[in-house]
Backbone of each chain as ProteinMPNN parsed JSONL, in Angstrom:
{"seq_chain_A": "MVLAFAGFREILGKERELRLLEGATVKELLEELALANPRFKEAAFDESGELRDYVLLMVNRKRIDPLQDLSRTLQEGDELAIFPPLAGG", "coords_chain_A": {"N_chain_A": [[14.892, 5.469, -25.988], [12.056, 3.423, -26.082], [10.368, 1.099, -24.133], [7.924, -1.467, -24.033], [5.497, -3.372, -22.236], [3.541, -6.382, -21.697], [0.089, -5.81, -22.202], [0.558, -3.332, -23.402], [2.853, -3.787, -24.896], [1.792, -5.391, -26.865], [0.429, -3.548, -28.318], [2.255, -1.517, -28.962], [4.621, -2.736, -29.714], [7.737, -4.329, -28.765], [10.073, -2.795, -28.344], [11.25, 0.465, -29.233], [13.052, 3.035, -30.937], [12.982, 6.458, -30.372], [13.168, 9.673, -31.756], [13.71, 12.634, -30.086], [12.717, 16.009, -29.506], [14.925, 18.478, -28.184], [14.703, 18.821, -24.699], [12.281, 17.59, -24.421], [9.478, 16.196, -22.692], [8.355, 13.465, -20.511], [5.588, 13.323, -20.734], [5.143, 14.545, -23.217], [6.381, 12.718, -24.901], [4.728, 10.457, -24.508], [2.373, 11.466, -25.553], [3.106, 11.833, -28.183], [3.436, 9.186, -28.98], [0.769, 8.406, -28.726], [-0.456, 9.946, -30.65], [0.509, 8.812, -32.954], [-0.529, 6.313, -32.794], [-3.6, 5.178, -32.524], [-4.73, 3.084, -31.024], [-3.054, 2.895, -28.854], [-3.489, 5.393, -27.774], [-6.16, 5.198, -26.957], [-5.884, 3.137, -25.08], [-4.164, 4.211, -23.173], [-4.866, 6.83, -22.472], [-7.532, 8.771, -20.99], [-10.857, 10.084, -21.8], [-10.624, 12.791, -21.346], [-8.044, 13.271, -21.867], [-6.236, 12.692, -19.905], [-3.677, 10.689, -18.429], [-4.359, 7.268, -17.998], [-5.02, 5.566, -14.849], [-3.93, 3.038, -14.622], [-1.651, 2.972, -16.081], [1.665, 2.375, -15.876], [4.969, 3.574, -15.278], [8.481, 3.578, -16.01], [11.587, 5.246, -15.774], [14.711, 4.721, -16.983], [14.731, 2.295, -15.583], [13.725, 2.912, -13.086], [10.859, 3.403, -11.131], [8.522, 5.946, -11.939], [6.394, 8.601, -10.774], [3.289, 8.923, -12.087], [1.634, 11.042, -11.476], [3.204, 13.129, -10.698], [5.618, 13.204, -12.127], [5.426, 13.495, -14.882], [6.23, 15.717, -16.206], [8.867, 15.555, -16.315], [12.016, 15.985, -17.859], [13.373, 14.333, -20.657], [16.497, 12.795, -21.4], [19.0, 12.309, -23.952], [19.424, 8.908, -24.737], [17.999, 7.983, -22.567], [15.793, 5.546, -21.12], [12.51, 4.731, -21.451], [9.992, 2.917, -19.898], [6.854, 1.364, -20.402], [4.0, 0.071, -18.869], [1.324, -2.144, -17.69], [-0.488, -2.688, -14.506], [1.363, -4.684, -12.151], [1.734, -8.253, -12.157], [2.983, -10.57, -11.141], [4.16, -13.785, -9.843]], "CA_chain_A": [[14.365, 4.117, -26.209], [10.786, 3.14, -25.397], [10.07, -0.325, -23.961], [6.53, -1.668, -23.627], [5.289, -4.741, -21.755], [2.192, -6.94, -21.566], [-0.86, -5.276, -23.182], [1.149, -2.208, -24.148], [3.765, -4.374, -25.892], [0.995, -5.875, -27.995], [-0.001, -2.384, -29.093], [3.372, -0.656, -29.408], [5.852, -3.467, -30.024], [8.538, -4.474, -27.535], [10.924, -1.623, -28.146], [11.458, 1.343, -30.375], [13.847, 4.246, -30.699], [12.28, 7.673, -30.794], [13.955, 10.9, -31.735], [12.961, 13.641, -29.341], [13.232, 17.378, -29.503], [15.622, 18.766, -26.94], [13.822, 19.316, -23.654], [10.981, 16.895, -24.446], [9.119, 15.584, -21.407], [7.717, 12.142, -20.554], [4.224, 13.506, -21.208], [5.193, 14.809, -24.661], [6.702, 11.462, -25.578], [3.526, 9.615, -24.487], [1.401, 12.06, -26.476], [3.587, 11.549, -29.541], [3.078, 7.782, -29.236], [-0.69, 8.341, -28.864], [-0.797, 10.571, -31.929], [0.885, 7.88, -34.025], [-1.154, 5.001, -32.6], [-4.903, 5.365, -31.87], [-4.982, 2.029, -30.022], [-2.318, 3.281, -27.643], [-4.189, 6.553, -27.212], [-7.349, 4.665, -26.285], [-5.501, 2.311, -23.92], [-3.359, 4.915, -22.17], [-5.442, 8.116, -22.062], [-8.998, 8.806, -20.907], [-11.504, 11.012, -22.752], [-10.177, 14.168, -21.131], [-6.629, 13.396, -22.211], [-5.375, 12.353, -18.762], [-3.139, 9.332, -18.439], [-5.161, 6.372, -17.159], [-4.221, 5.283, -13.645], [-3.228, 1.758, -14.674], [-0.428, 3.071, -16.878], [2.827, 2.507, -14.994], [6.123, 4.045, -16.046], [9.834, 3.604, -15.434], [12.651, 5.868, -16.563], [15.984, 4.072, -16.63], [14.415, 1.187, -14.667], [13.216, 3.373, -11.794], [9.468, 3.825, -11.258], [8.231, 7.362, -11.755], [5.022, 8.836, -10.35], [2.592, 9.577, -13.204], [0.976, 12.273, -11.044], [4.169, 14.209, -10.45], [6.86, 13.205, -12.908], [5.214, 13.504, -16.339], [6.9, 16.893, -16.768], [10.309, 15.291, -16.297], [12.666, 16.087, -19.172], [14.146, 13.142, -21.016], [17.813, 13.04, -22.002], [19.377, 11.333, -24.973], [19.858, 7.646, -24.132], [17.082, 7.539, -21.519], [14.913, 4.42, -21.463], [11.18, 4.831, -20.831], [9.229, 1.665, -19.979], [5.411, 1.551, -20.216], [3.392, -1.238, -18.605], [0.124, -2.159, -16.838], [-0.205, -3.161, -13.146], [2.197, -5.884, -12.062], [0.949, -9.462, -11.841], [3.879, -11.725, -11.051], [3.95, -14.748, -8.757]], "C_chain_A": [[13.07, 3.948, -25.416], [10.595, 1.625, -25.338], [8.618, -0.452, -23.516], [6.346, -3.137, -23.247], [3.8, -5.075, -21.666], [1.272, -6.307, -22.621], [-0.276, -4.137, -24.019], [2.178, -2.683, -25.176], [2.984, -4.828, -27.123], [0.557, -4.718, -28.902], [1.186, -1.658, -29.73], [4.564, -1.417, -29.974], [6.757, -3.423, -28.805], [9.435, -3.262, -27.3], [11.047, -0.805, -29.41], [12.309, 2.551, -29.96], [13.021, 5.419, -31.167], [13.243, 8.841, -30.742], [13.129, 11.975, -31.058], [13.575, 15.013, -29.557], [13.921, 17.616, -28.159], [14.628, 19.322, -25.912], [12.462, 18.637, -23.623], [10.733, 16.202, -23.109], [8.516, 14.192, -21.613], [6.319, 12.279, -21.152], [4.207, 13.737, -22.726], [5.502, 13.536, -25.445], [5.463, 10.558, -25.641], [2.478, 10.149, -25.471], [1.796, 11.825, -27.929], [3.249, 10.106, -29.928], [1.577, 7.653, -29.496], [-1.141, 8.895, -30.216], [-0.554, 9.586, -33.084], [0.094, 6.578, -33.944], [-2.47, 5.142, -31.821], [-5.209, 4.294, -30.816], [-4.259, 2.351, -28.723], [-3.017, 4.457, -26.958], [-5.385, 6.101, -26.378], [-6.983, 3.917, -24.996], [-4.879, 3.15, -22.811], [-4.0, 6.205, -21.664], [-6.96, 8.033, -21.955], [-9.547, 9.9, -21.834], [-11.009, 12.439, -22.582], [-8.681, 14.338, -21.387], [-5.678, 13.148, -21.053], [-4.897, 10.912, -18.897], [-3.968, 8.445, -17.51], [-4.312, 5.878, -15.989], [-3.588, 3.897, -13.659], [-2.003, 1.785, -15.586], [0.738, 3.324, -15.928], [4.063, 2.801, -15.849], [7.419, 3.875, -15.262], [10.706, 4.436, -16.354], [13.962, 5.294, -16.052], [15.805, 3.085, -15.474], [14.064, 1.625, -13.257], [11.79, 3.856, -12.006], [9.35, 5.337, -11.107], [6.75, 7.501, -11.433], [4.281, 9.584, -11.452], [1.889, 10.874, -12.785], [1.963, 13.441, -10.954], [5.272, 14.334, -11.483], [6.669, 13.244, -14.424], [5.925, 14.687, -17.001], [8.421, 16.724, -16.763], [10.887, 15.318, -17.72], [13.492, 14.837, -19.434], [15.453, 13.55, -21.692], [18.072, 11.987, -23.07], [19.885, 10.058, -24.28], [18.961, 7.161, -23.005], [16.191, 6.401, -22.031], [13.598, 4.602, -20.704], [10.466, 3.495, -21.005], [7.77, 1.945, -19.617], [4.777, 0.181, -19.969], [2.161, -1.117, -17.698], [0.484, -2.646, -15.431], [0.504, -4.521, -13.131], [1.349, -7.091, -11.659], [1.844, -10.7, -11.818], [3.454, -12.678, -9.945], [2.775, -15.651, -8.966]], "O_chain_A": [[13.001, 4.287, -24.235], [10.651, 0.947, -26.363], [8.134, 0.352, -22.719], [6.95, -4.029, -23.844], [2.939, -4.2, -21.576], [1.624, -6.266, -23.8], [-0.586, -4.003, -25.202], [2.353, -2.047, -26.216], [3.436, -4.679, -28.258], [0.346, -4.9, -30.101], [1.127, -1.241, -30.887], [5.421, -0.831, -30.635], [6.576, -2.589, -27.917], [9.537, -2.767, -26.178], [10.956, -1.33, -30.52], [12.283, 3.007, -28.817], [12.426, 5.377, -32.244], [14.029, 8.979, -29.805], [11.974, 12.199, -31.421], [14.78, 15.156, -29.761], [13.549, 17.035, -27.14], [13.815, 20.19, -26.23], [11.578, 19.061, -22.879], [11.658, 15.688, -22.48], [8.209, 13.795, -22.737], [5.907, 11.46, -21.975], [3.359, 13.19, -23.431], [4.948, 13.309, -26.52], [5.174, 9.965, -26.68], [1.787, 9.377, -26.135], [0.942, 11.643, -28.796], [2.832, 9.837, -31.054], [1.155, 6.894, -30.369], [-2.074, 8.386, -30.838], [-1.313, 9.541, -34.053], [0.049, 5.819, -34.912], [-2.454, 5.217, -30.592], [-5.878, 4.579, -29.823], [-4.778, 2.111, -27.633], [-3.122, 4.509, -25.732], [-5.591, 6.557, -25.253], [-7.657, 4.035, -23.973], [-5.046, 2.837, -21.632], [-3.714, 6.635, -20.547], [-7.605, 7.32, -22.724], [-8.793, 10.554, -22.555], [-10.972, 13.209, -23.542], [-8.12, 15.408, -21.155], [-4.471, 13.358, -21.175], [-5.607, 10.043, -19.404], [-4.247, 8.821, -16.371], [-3.089, 5.774, -16.083], [-2.775, 3.598, -12.784], [-1.389, 0.748, -15.838], [0.794, 4.355, -15.259], [4.18, 2.339, -16.984], [7.456, 4.008, -14.038], [10.585, 4.349, -17.576], [14.279, 5.367, -14.865], [16.598, 3.04, -14.534], [14.096, 0.817, -12.329], [11.52, 4.62, -12.933], [9.999, 5.935, -10.249], [5.948, 6.631, -11.772], [4.592, 10.741, -11.733], [1.581, 11.712, -13.632], [1.582, 14.601, -11.116], [5.806, 15.421, -11.702], [7.626, 13.052, -15.174], [6.189, 14.667, -18.203], [9.161, 17.627, -17.153], [10.317, 14.749, -18.65], [14.21, 14.347, -18.562], [15.504, 14.518, -22.451], [17.45, 10.925, -23.09], [20.683, 10.132, -23.346], [19.134, 6.041, -22.525], [15.885, 6.318, -23.22], [13.578, 4.624, -19.473], [10.344, 2.994, -22.123], [7.481, 2.664, -18.659], [4.978, -0.753, -20.745], [1.982, -0.105, -17.02], [1.64, -2.985, -15.181], [0.268, -5.377, -13.984], [0.376, -6.963, -10.916], [1.512, -11.736, -12.394], [2.508, -12.41, -9.206], [2.494, -16.503, -8.124]]}, "seq_chain_B": "MIEITEAEISLDEMIRRARSKDAGAMVTFLGTVRDDGMEGLEVEAFREAAQAELEAIREEAMSRFHLMAAEVVHRTGSLAVGESIVAIVCSAAHREEAFSGCRYIIEELKKRAPLWKKEMGEKGERWVGRT", "coords_chain_B": {"N_chain_B": [[20.309, -17.158, -4.905], [18.968, -15.527, -7.737], [16.692, -16.1, -10.296], [15.336, -15.731, -13.53], [13.514, -17.438, -15.733], [12.858, -19.513, -18.641], [12.95, -22.156, -18.334], [12.03, -25.287, -16.677], [11.328, -25.367, -13.145], [13.591, -26.496, -10.715], [13.02, -27.594, -7.702], [14.389, -29.205, -5.928], [17.029, -28.707, -6.566], [17.218, -26.028, -5.826], [16.794, -26.233, -3.077], [19.011, -27.702, -2.396], [21.033, -25.823, -2.866], [20.421, -23.971, -0.899], [20.834, -25.161, 1.52], [22.528, -25.372, 4.691], [24.939, -25.953, 7.299], [24.385, -24.474, 9.509], [21.748, -23.887, 9.393], [18.521, -24.433, 10.682], [16.038, -24.614, 9.764], [14.071, -24.808, 6.833], [12.093, -23.179, 4.507], [9.802, -23.589, 1.901], [8.202, -22.117, -0.929], [5.777, -22.51, -3.404], [4.365, -21.116, -6.218], [1.603, -21.776, -8.214], [-0.044, -22.551, -11.373], [-3.363, -21.873, -11.36], [-6.511, -23.391, -12.088], [-8.577, -21.369, -13.492], [-10.738, -21.661, -15.173], [-9.329, -21.706, -17.537], [-6.758, -22.494, -19.999], [-4.082, -22.15, -19.677], [-1.189, -20.1, -18.881], [0.529, -17.174, -20.044], [3.588, -15.893, -19.229], [5.233, -12.879, -18.702], [8.19, -10.886, -18.535], [9.894, -7.9, -17.52], [12.843, -8.253, -17.92], [15.506, -7.378, -17.021], [14.894, -5.379, -15.168], [13.218, -6.743, -13.414], [14.918, -8.697, -12.427], [16.752, -7.083, -10.994], [15.027, -5.932, -9.099], [14.147, -8.181, -7.711], [16.576, -9.044, -6.651], [17.009, -6.963, -4.854], [14.818, -7.27, -3.11], [15.426, -9.78, -2.094], [17.829, -9.227, -0.7], [16.8, -7.499, 1.279], [15.11, -9.261, 2.679], [16.972, -11.136, 3.584], [18.505, -9.63, 5.428], [16.56, -8.555, 7.193], [15.295, -10.817, 8.308], [17.294, -12.431, 9.104], [18.21, -14.476, 7.392], [19.826, -17.42, 6.145], [20.097, -18.293, 3.625], [18.532, -17.458, 0.508], [16.567, -18.305, -2.156], [15.268, -17.603, -5.326], [13.2, -18.386, -7.998], [11.655, -17.452, -10.954], [9.366, -18.168, -13.45], [9.069, -17.626, -17.03], [7.172, -17.317, -20.101], [5.161, -19.912, -21.72], [2.852, -21.544, -19.654], [1.267, -24.41, -18.317], [-1.876, -25.305, -16.721], [-1.442, -26.102, -13.326], [1.321, -26.171, -13.417], [4.436, -24.894, -12.042], [4.893, -21.459, -11.254], [6.432, -19.743, -9.753], [9.124, -20.164, -7.462], [10.306, -20.259, -4.142], [12.878, -20.485, -1.799], [13.838, -20.473, 1.532], [16.313, -20.382, 4.013], [17.048, -20.585, 7.509], [18.179, -20.087, 10.905], [16.112, -20.741, 12.625], [12.611, -21.767, 12.487], [10.763, -19.658, 12.509], [11.962, -17.32, 11.421], [12.532, -18.304, 8.891], [9.967, -18.853, 7.802], [8.868, -16.234, 7.901], [10.625, -14.81, 6.251], [10.266, -16.046, 3.776], [7.588, -15.503, 3.279], [7.707, -12.703, 3.179], [9.253, -12.314, 0.865], [7.594, -13.37, -1.243], [5.335, -11.721, -1.031], [6.382, -9.13, -1.492], [7.482, -9.518, -4.008], [5.157, -9.798, -5.54], [4.121, -7.241, -5.336], [6.144, -5.571, -6.355], [7.829, -6.555, -8.457], [8.469, -6.324, -11.918], [6.52, -8.112, -13.65], [4.231, -10.015, -15.61], [1.049, -11.649, -16.223], [-0.769, -13.527, -18.563], [-3.909, -14.823, -19.102], [-4.778, -17.704, -20.876], [-7.248, -19.03, -22.878], [-10.022, -21.0, -24.186], [-11.965, -19.185, -24.742], [-10.626, -16.914, -25.227], [-8.104, -14.395, -24.551], [-6.608, -12.835, -21.684], [-5.13, -10.225, -19.917], [-3.9, -10.464, -16.648], [-5.054, -8.608, -13.887], [-5.556, -6.296, -15.21], [-7.848, -3.667, -15.727]], "CA_chain_B": [[20.343, -16.881, -6.337], [17.722, -15.083, -8.359], [16.689, -16.534, -11.697], [14.1, -15.583, -14.3], [13.876, -18.439, -16.738], [11.8, -20.269, -19.328], [13.137, -23.58, -18.019], [11.281, -25.78, -15.52], [11.964, -25.105, -11.856], [13.984, -27.654, -9.921], [12.976, -27.237, -6.285], [15.465, -29.965, -5.276], [18.284, -27.98, -6.813], [17.169, -24.807, -5.006], [16.964, -26.648, -1.676], [20.423, -28.092, -2.242], [21.845, -24.601, -2.781], [20.094, -23.189, 0.304], [21.181, -25.906, 2.749], [23.807, -25.124, 5.348], [24.987, -26.656, 8.592], [23.858, -23.584, 10.556], [20.302, -23.7, 9.212], [17.694, -25.449, 11.32], [14.708, -24.583, 9.14], [13.977, -24.381, 5.44], [10.704, -23.028, 4.073], [9.686, -23.432, 0.452], [6.905, -21.678, -1.447], [5.585, -22.69, -4.843], [3.157, -20.54, -6.803], [1.28, -22.638, -9.352], [-1.116, -22.062, -12.254], [-4.675, -22.359, -10.9], [-7.485, -23.5, -13.176], [-9.697, -20.421, -13.387], [-11.457, -21.799, -16.427], [-8.422, -21.398, -18.644], [-5.87, -23.598, -20.347], [-2.727, -21.886, -19.195], [-0.765, -18.714, -18.728], [1.761, -16.663, -20.627], [4.216, -15.007, -18.251], [6.165, -11.951, -19.346], [9.009, -10.138, -17.568], [10.875, -6.886, -17.88], [13.825, -9.14, -17.312], [16.592, -6.717, -16.291], [14.336, -4.657, -14.02], [12.7, -7.742, -12.47], [16.094, -9.306, -11.778], [17.276, -6.112, -10.027], [14.057, -5.773, -8.01], [14.17, -9.41, -6.905], [17.834, -9.018, -5.882], [16.813, -6.022, -3.746], [13.885, -7.915, -2.167], [16.18, -10.857, -1.436], [18.739, -8.6, 0.272], [15.986, -7.019, 2.396], [14.649, -10.424, 3.451], [18.145, -11.741, 4.233], [18.928, -8.893, 6.614], [15.456, -8.414, 8.156], [14.891, -12.064, 8.972], [18.517, -13.184, 9.399], [18.213, -15.714, 6.61], [21.145, -17.912, 5.737], [20.058, -18.331, 2.158], [17.22, -17.249, -0.105], [16.613, -18.625, -3.584], [14.007, -17.271, -6.004], [13.16, -18.652, -9.442], [10.368, -17.096, -11.553], [9.344, -18.605, -14.859], [8.404, -16.849, -18.072], [6.75, -18.149, -21.23], [3.869, -20.61, -21.644], [2.726, -22.491, -18.546], [-0.025, -25.101, -18.274], [-2.506, -25.417, -15.402], [-0.74, -27.023, -12.436], [2.77, -25.959, -13.428], [4.938, -23.883, -11.109], [5.236, -20.145, -11.801], [7.505, -19.161, -8.946], [9.556, -20.97, -6.318], [11.143, -19.538, -3.188], [13.399, -21.319, -0.717], [14.55, -19.686, 2.534], [16.824, -21.132, 5.167], [17.392, -19.754, 8.663], [18.485, -20.903, 12.085], [14.86, -21.22, 13.223], [11.504, -21.757, 11.524], [10.037, -18.388, 12.456], [12.62, -16.449, 10.431], [12.414, -18.894, 7.545], [8.589, -18.595, 7.34], [8.682, -14.796, 7.694], [11.421, -14.391, 5.091], [9.625, -16.577, 2.568], [6.365, -14.713, 3.129], [8.104, -11.35, 2.773], [9.716, -12.324, -0.534], [6.496, -13.535, -2.209], [4.457, -10.54, -0.998], [7.066, -8.005, -2.139], [7.568, -9.862, -5.434], [3.869, -9.511, -6.192], [3.93, -5.79, -5.366], [7.224, -4.751, -6.91], [8.618, -7.079, -9.588], [7.775, -6.125, -13.19], [6.152, -9.392, -14.271], [2.807, -9.998, -15.972], [0.482, -12.94, -16.61], [-1.924, -13.471, -19.453], [-4.66, -16.08, -19.096], [-5.066, -18.176, -22.221], [-8.328, -20.008, -22.814], [-10.798, -21.185, -25.417], [-12.77, -17.986, -25.0], [-9.772, -15.782, -25.558], [-6.949, -14.113, -23.715], [-6.841, -11.699, -20.809], [-4.026, -9.881, -19.008], [-4.331, -10.473, -15.251], [-4.862, -7.358, -13.156], [-5.93, -5.153, -16.035], [-9.279, -3.399, -15.617]], "C_chain_B": [[18.956, -16.458, -6.83], [17.762, -15.501, -9.818], [15.322, -16.272, -12.318], [14.318, -16.408, -15.558], [12.651, -19.058, -17.417], [11.841, -21.742, -18.925], [12.305, -23.975, -16.796], [12.059, -25.533, -14.238], [12.35, -26.426, -11.204], [14.067, -27.235, -8.454], [14.1, -27.957, -5.527], [16.79, -29.228, -5.367], [18.356, -26.719, -5.936], [17.407, -25.147, -3.53], [18.43, -27.017, -1.416], [21.312, -26.848, -2.074], [21.627, -23.857, -1.454], [20.471, -23.9, 1.615], [22.47, -25.373, 3.369], [23.767, -25.739, 6.735], [24.436, -25.792, 9.725], [22.344, -23.409, 10.469], [19.548, -24.831, 9.896], [16.296, -25.499, 10.722], [14.825, -24.139, 7.695], [12.511, -24.328, 5.071], [10.695, -22.846, 2.564], [8.285, -22.946, 0.111], [6.888, -21.946, -2.942], [4.295, -22.009, -5.243], [2.855, -21.304, -8.076], [0.108, -22.076, -10.162], [-2.438, -22.705, -11.837], [-5.638, -22.388, -12.08], [-8.664, -22.571, -12.921], [-10.504, -20.457, -14.685], [-10.601, -21.436, -17.629], [-7.514, -22.59, -18.9], [-4.455, -23.403, -19.826], [-2.442, -20.417, -19.138], [0.429, -18.415, -19.632], [2.344, -15.693, -19.606], [5.279, -14.174, -18.956], [6.925, -11.178, -18.273], [9.709, -8.978, -18.253], [12.134, -7.401, -17.205], [14.865, -8.402, -16.449], [16.053, -6.033, -15.023], [13.811, -5.641, -12.97], [13.85, -8.402, -11.712], [16.62, -8.373, -10.673], [16.333, -5.966, -8.829], [14.073, -7.005, -7.103], [15.465, -9.512, -6.082], [17.659, -8.125, -4.654], [15.902, -6.635, -2.679], [14.612, -9.009, -1.381], [17.104, -10.295, -0.36], [17.971, -8.125, 1.511], [15.569, -8.182, 3.296], [15.807, -11.044, 4.226], [18.485, -10.986, 5.514], [17.802, -8.765, 7.646], [15.199, -9.665, 8.97], [16.075, -12.991, 9.24], [18.541, -14.53, 8.668], [19.649, -16.135, 6.309], [21.234, -18.046, 4.235], [18.64, -18.037, 1.701], [17.385, -17.434, -1.601], [15.256, -18.281, -4.184], [14.144, -17.609, -7.487], [11.753, -18.315, -9.944], [10.413, -17.484, -13.014], [8.697, -17.57, -15.767], [7.99, -17.81, -19.188], [5.429, -18.841, -20.965], [3.859, -21.627, -20.515], [1.337, -23.103, -18.546], [-0.566, -25.08, -16.849], [-1.746, -26.461, -14.573], [0.762, -26.815, -12.397], [3.159, -24.874, -12.43], [5.285, -22.592, -11.845], [6.443, -19.58, -11.067], [7.841, -20.108, -7.796], [10.484, -20.136, -5.452], [11.602, -20.532, -2.125], [14.179, -20.427, 0.236], [15.07, -20.615, 3.624], [17.245, -20.151, 6.253], [17.694, -20.683, 9.838], [17.216, -21.543, 12.643], [13.692, -21.01, 12.259], [10.821, -20.402, 11.4], [10.631, -17.449, 11.416], [12.437, -16.989, 9.021], [11.011, -18.659, 6.97], [8.41, -17.115, 6.996], [9.416, -14.308, 6.445], [10.768, -14.825, 3.791], [8.358, -15.782, 2.251], [6.682, -13.308, 2.606], [8.472, -11.339, 1.28], [8.538, -12.459, -1.505], [5.587, -12.298, -2.209], [5.108, -9.353, -1.717], [7.226, -8.252, -3.637], [6.281, -9.459, -6.151], [3.632, -8.006, -6.314], [4.917, -5.08, -6.281], [7.895, -5.268, -8.168], [7.85, -6.919, -10.907], [7.606, -7.428, -13.977], [4.654, -9.345, -14.542], [2.373, -11.387, -16.4], [-0.707, -12.709, -17.532], [-2.616, -14.831, -19.428], [-5.027, -16.447, -20.523], [-6.168, -19.234, -22.133], [-9.043, -20.104, -24.148], [-11.54, -19.902, -25.788], [-11.925, -16.762, -25.327], [-8.668, -15.593, -24.541], [-7.229, -12.882, -22.861], [-5.624, -11.462, -19.911], [-4.569, -9.801, -17.586], [-4.062, -9.106, -14.631], [-5.266, -6.129, -13.919], [-7.43, -4.934, -15.938], [-9.927, -3.451, -16.994]], "O_chain_B": [[17.929, -16.973, -6.389], [18.761, -15.279, -10.502], [14.286, -16.553, -11.715], [15.206, -16.109, -16.357], [11.564, -19.117, -16.844], [10.883, -22.481, -19.149], [11.924, -23.128, -15.987], [13.289, -25.495, -14.241], [11.549, -27.358, -11.143], [15.037, -26.614, -8.019], [14.69, -27.397, -4.603], [17.554, -29.136, -4.406], [19.405, -26.388, -5.382], [18.128, -24.439, -2.828], [19.001, -26.693, -0.375], [22.222, -26.83, -1.245], [22.535, -23.195, -0.95], [20.426, -23.298, 2.687], [23.391, -24.972, 2.657], [22.696, -26.013, 7.277], [24.062, -26.31, 10.777], [21.73, -22.844, 11.374], [19.866, -26.009, 9.731], [15.47, -26.321, 11.119], [15.575, -23.219, 7.37], [11.768, -25.287, 5.283], [11.467, -22.061, 2.013], [7.309, -23.31, 0.767], [7.849, -21.653, -3.654], [3.241, -22.29, -4.673], [3.729, -21.472, -8.926], [-0.637, -21.224, -9.679], [-2.613, -23.919, -11.944], [-5.59, -21.526, -12.958], [-9.619, -22.927, -12.231], [-10.898, -19.42, -15.219], [-11.106, -20.917, -18.625], [-7.495, -23.557, -18.139], [-3.73, -24.364, -19.568], [-3.331, -19.586, -19.322], [1.231, -19.297, -19.938], [1.658, -14.769, -19.168], [6.109, -14.693, -19.703], [6.368, -10.854, -17.224], [10.072, -9.064, -19.426], [12.449, -7.034, -16.073], [15.079, -8.759, -15.291], [16.665, -6.098, -13.957], [13.945, -5.397, -11.771], [13.761, -8.633, -10.506], [16.897, -8.817, -9.559], [16.782, -5.887, -7.685], [14.018, -6.884, -5.879], [15.451, -10.007, -4.955], [18.096, -8.47, -3.556], [16.183, -6.532, -1.485], [14.438, -9.145, -0.17], [17.16, -10.815, 0.754], [18.419, -8.317, 2.641], [15.663, -8.096, 4.52], [15.649, -11.433, 5.383], [18.725, -11.594, 6.557], [18.058, -8.857, 8.847], [14.921, -9.596, 10.167], [15.902, -14.167, 9.559], [18.85, -15.57, 9.249], [20.557, -15.307, 6.233], [22.309, -17.927, 3.646], [17.672, -18.323, 2.406], [18.233, -16.802, -2.231], [14.217, -18.626, -3.622], [15.086, -17.173, -8.148], [10.768, -18.834, -9.418], [11.367, -17.174, -13.728], [7.887, -16.752, -15.33], [8.408, -18.968, -19.212], [4.661, -18.422, -20.098], [4.749, -22.474, -20.426], [0.344, -22.404, -18.75], [0.178, -24.867, -15.892], [-1.448, -27.555, -15.053], [1.417, -27.236, -11.444], [2.337, -24.051, -12.027], [5.891, -22.619, -12.916], [7.352, -19.016, -11.675], [6.964, -20.764, -7.233], [11.336, -19.403, -5.954], [10.806, -21.321, -1.615], [15.08, -19.702, -0.189], [14.366, -21.51, 4.092], [17.726, -19.052, 5.976], [17.489, -21.895, 9.767], [17.214, -22.697, 13.07], [13.765, -20.192, 11.342], [10.355, -20.033, 10.323], [9.903, -16.851, 10.623], [12.216, -16.231, 8.077], [10.871, -18.308, 5.799], [7.872, -16.776, 5.942], [8.893, -13.496, 5.682], [10.722, -14.065, 2.823], [8.097, -15.438, 1.098], [6.01, -12.798, 1.71], [8.046, -10.456, 0.535], [8.485, -11.733, -2.498], [5.122, -11.872, -3.267], [4.439, -8.648, -2.473], [7.123, -7.326, -4.442], [6.314, -8.86, -7.226], [3.018, -7.547, -7.277], [4.564, -4.087, -6.917], [8.49, -4.475, -8.897], [6.696, -7.338, -10.998], [8.418, -7.785, -14.83], [3.899, -8.717, -13.8], [3.173, -12.196, -16.868], [-1.531, -11.823, -17.31], [-1.996, -15.86, -19.698], [-5.522, -15.616, -21.284], [-6.036, -20.216, -21.402], [-8.722, -19.398, -25.104], [-11.72, -19.577, -26.962], [-12.454, -15.703, -25.664], [-8.337, -16.498, -23.775], [-7.988, -11.998, -23.258], [-5.15, -12.375, -19.235], [-5.581, -9.145, -17.342], [-2.995, -8.521, -14.818], [-5.32, -5.034, -13.359], [-8.207, -5.883, -16.05], [-11.136, -3.251, -17.115]]}, "name": "protein", "num_of_chains": 2, "seq": "MVLAFAGFREILGKERELRLLEGATVKELLEELALANPRFKEAAFDESGELRDYVLLMVNRKRIDPLQDLSRTLQEGDELAIFPPLAGGMIEITEAEISLDEMIRRARSKDAGAMVTFLGTVRDDGMEGLEVEAFREAAQAELEAIREEAMSRFHLMAAEVVHRTGSLAVGESIVAIVCSAAHREEAFSGCRYIIEELKKRAPLWKKEMGEKGERWVGRT"}
């Protein structure tokens, strides 16, 4: 399940189910979303294909580090949340 | 109590819940919609994750500053200029703990709770904090 919030929700929709190949990583999932949606690609990746630093991620409601954890393998039933910097209060 | 709600905030109700005979100080904080040349805000939450994060922040504040009670209500949805976005009430034996606890909760909320604001105006819309 992919959840998106704020600007990313406007581009991707609030939630969607994605079927993943076994062993797919967070990075592969993000690239699959980018391939299907040029607006998401533009918003989330820079010209060299690196994830922009304002893209924040959670897997199963725990923040992951985009510098270290993009190679993390996703399991069936995992929930990936994509959102911009926090701005509550 | 932690609440994320579309409904208006009742500060009186929060104060009533936080009162106790052992508390000698109660500090309240209200965050409100400032007129930055806009008409209002849309507030969005990752509700389940924000609720859990705010519960954790509340627990930290309670034990660090020996609070007797801490109440947090954050609104979502459409808010006009001047309306309250967030309210925090902390009670403690003495004012120092109550002030420190309230300060801790709002600062950590801003850093850690998955909530977003979009400014709505005649000239268009803009997500706050986005480059």
